[in-house]
Steps between C-alpha positions, in 0.01 A plus 500: 500500500670762286789355302793730416786449260596129492793375697636149550613399852784275605606461861852488638572233756823445688635355828390757750341519842528679838677221701807286451426182306705246314544553126312173443196637685528832317496315165203284603316823583571635153356188347180557699496863384515381132204267561305788656588730212375248250176458690447878523547545128836673461641452152845416620735477801843666478812408698806695595867415480729583793802330652690467831270704733160508672371725222262265314742205484413349160828416324335312216160630396485274194557189719224616735266575203556148361389352832199734530396417143454132584255602779320785325553431128253761357612819672755722332846532651734790502830636630558843642775487409737242361850660517669406172864600576522233768437210256668344208245593229506166319416311823228747599351476151484123539323528834249753359424273210455205730277687738282626217463135387392390849234764558157572352459860622670803357866542591575864580869575546587838642873552432744733673865562568483489881590762756663330802878523496531209746335272247723623219806452712397147597468406130824667406327737247596867466200736539624739235469215253133437594332675211724350233462151646124547519466590132724216385322247716159608362632461147624149565175401680291616206725316258463186707128523538460537124557130472773557237870416515706800606842630593601822677816703504466782757700702745397291804376171353620269229308216343737397226359153428147498353242386752123449489304487824298210621217492580380648180251794504146398598307772315418678828696825498696621798402859591801708591506839685784737588537649845516874458613759762571811295429664165848397386429129581164540325683585180730201548211264553307646208802435278504140622124476425416418865173641628531697821479362852501796744473565872227704668764658724574745221296826489237526231696759304798269476285203398341716233840598365618135511202381301526789253865420439424133448208570265715742300784259448337150485455362146141458380512120534599503865262359763336811647388350831585736787540338837540657844587338832289636791496427876151459649348512844119513497301589810156634601626859519798695369610577854496133596699405191765769564518398862563137401761616248680702760505190715596235249697670220808627704643146547472453121696810432758406762564168331503666164752761606721235656487283183589783265760651737319828445692686773819451310346606170706251293362642171635851552787470259340266244372705208229250395357492852461867574121484514516218755756698694260792527201276574654263754755726678239603753323167521576458866274789597197299377548276804368798694119474519473883483662499152249266336228754404612555139566124447146415617356761263680350196384144583167331565491584871147581600139394447389314184370835375839661551671211326260534204568870473880449503478230240298734280796737521730228379274397215481867398883498474474200265556196721282203417664223709527533878724271699354550855679381810416442865806287550676717759765396752367614835134441411311197639425239237128498589474869435689460161243250391211709626627793290539272192141388537349847561680634198359213288144554629472876538756663265596284202148450357476872438783475247473141379145389404628145445642475851359180649136571592504319835787720615295807444189378686 
């Protein structure tokens, strides 16, 4: 086997299937996905945060991760992403500190400012305040996780009385990432010393510009891990994979467009969300199977060999951590797990020599 540039693999898991099930059953299925991921050799499992809809209903990823950690204590755990403006930062810092104390694996926290107006409205938070709240929250979380007593006097949050978090730091660092959707946000995240977490739905030229902007503005001491979230659907031929995608992906985009109210384009007049406005305004068309060609080409939809070639392209751009996902509303759970297993056996070992040997056999 020829090994190319090294890449670490986490897998995204979330409540998702092709038929109506109770949330309890969906959560039980996620737990089984985590057990499978650990057996297959994935470094970590990552969970989403979404509220009030059928779109990956996981309102508390940290709570879910604490439960999973008791069952699979050695696998890394991650969020993609934890939406900071929806939390009081002192409380979320406490929960992060507690979760890190309860787990043995690496804690990866992808952080973002959220995109769904319905979720912002439900929490009574103004979307134009998102970026400022995000930066202040991150500052408070870092102060809290330092283990030292701190105060904070900001625009959105006040901590006038000195506090020190319990539990105390455990010596196992939390790894933070910043969700990036544009060169502008790449500069913001670089200034906050958050390594990038990007989406494969962006064209290569935009991803290249995002990473170049981040590299140019991040301080030398910043963590330089570059993570990308990628959808996967592995099959015996490219034609079969694309056929499956055209069958199973449209329900996913329908639910996504409903959740984000994409038809109304609620970001149109919010300056800090202009990139999302351009990206999501036509989201509904992705529910049309005939529109999925470019999406399939940017993701790992095809044979193992096609997936390997596309991952080579992402490593050439500079990405060294891939968060792969078969968790797709509209796709049968058995097929999701088959894709997870095929990726582990037939794709990942080409990039990760340490990927569990039995998974590659």
